[in-house]
N, C-alpha and C positions, 0 to 999 in steps of 0.2 A: 521551467528548464532556461529559460531566454535568463535569469534570473540568478540563479547558479553560475550556469554558463559565466558572464560576468565577474562574477563575484573570485573564478576560478580564477582566472586574468586577469584578477588586480590581483585577490594573491600569489601569482605569478611573476608575476611587473613589479611589486613590494623591493627585493632587495636589490635592484639594480636602480632603483632613484635613491633609497635609505645608501649606498657604499657609492658613492661617483669613484674613476677611478683615481689616484693620488700621480699629485700635480708636480714633476719633481724638474729641479730647476740647476742646470752644471753651473758648480760653482765659477769665476769668470773673474780673468784680469783689468782692474783697473787702468783706465786706456794714458800712456802718457806718467805712469806712475812707480819704472825701474829707470835704475844708472845704466847705463854705459860700463859694459864689462872692463878692467881695465887691465892695456897688454903688462903678462909677465915679466919677468928679467928676464929670457930665456933668448940664448942662437938661435932656437927654431925660426926655419922658413916657412912662410903662410903658408908656399904653397900642401907644404906636411901637414895641417892642421888641419881636419873635419868638421864641419862644425857635430854643435857638444848639444846633445839630448837632453831632457832629465823631466823627471815625475815630482812633481811634489806632494804631498800629502798636505790639505788647507785645512787647517782645523774651523771651527763651530765660528768661533771670532775672526772670522778671514785672515791667517795667522797660517807662515810654512812654519808644518811639526814632524817635517822629515820630505829630506830631498833627494835623489836615488840617481843616479847617472845612469839613462839608459843607455849613451851610444856614446866615448865618448871624442875627446878633439885628441887623440895621439898624447897626448902627455896631461900627468898628471894637476902640473903647475895652471896648466887652461883650465879645466876641468873645478878649482877649486880658485879659481876667479870667476865664473859663471856659476857657479853654484854661492859663491858669498856677494857678485853682483845681483843676479836673479831672487835669491831669496828678502830679499830687503824690497822688492814688490810689492806692492798695496793687491788684493783678488778681495772680492769679494763670494760669501760664502757660499753655496748650494745647498740648497732648501726642496724637503719635501712637505708638501700640507705647507709651503708656508715656514714652516721650523728647517731653523740652520742643522748642518750638519756636516760632518763630515768628507769631502770625497779629492781624487788627482783631478790633477792642468798636467800636461807634457806639453810643454814646448821647448826650442829647441835656435840653439847659437851659432850666426852662422860670424863669424870672424872676419873681419877689414880690415884694411889700411884707408886711412881716411888723410 
């Protein structure tokens, strides 16, 4: 009876050892790789500009495949300047079980006057 019980326990435990959970690592920004967005030549006051929030689809090679404005700065030229600059950042692709996969990174840019 003990032998039968031990065999049943081993059979029930085997799938847990055979299939470990998937390890997921999110895509990430390479520190210091982003150029500063250039001020567009418009007559908008800084007080009127909101933070720009963007979602980037990062490909398996770490490059930006698509950029979407999730929250506008309030003017198309300011949003385009942010996308142009931040699309040139370098990224590390997301990974599942060590294999690169597409992933989304959300970023925000707050305009300031230096």
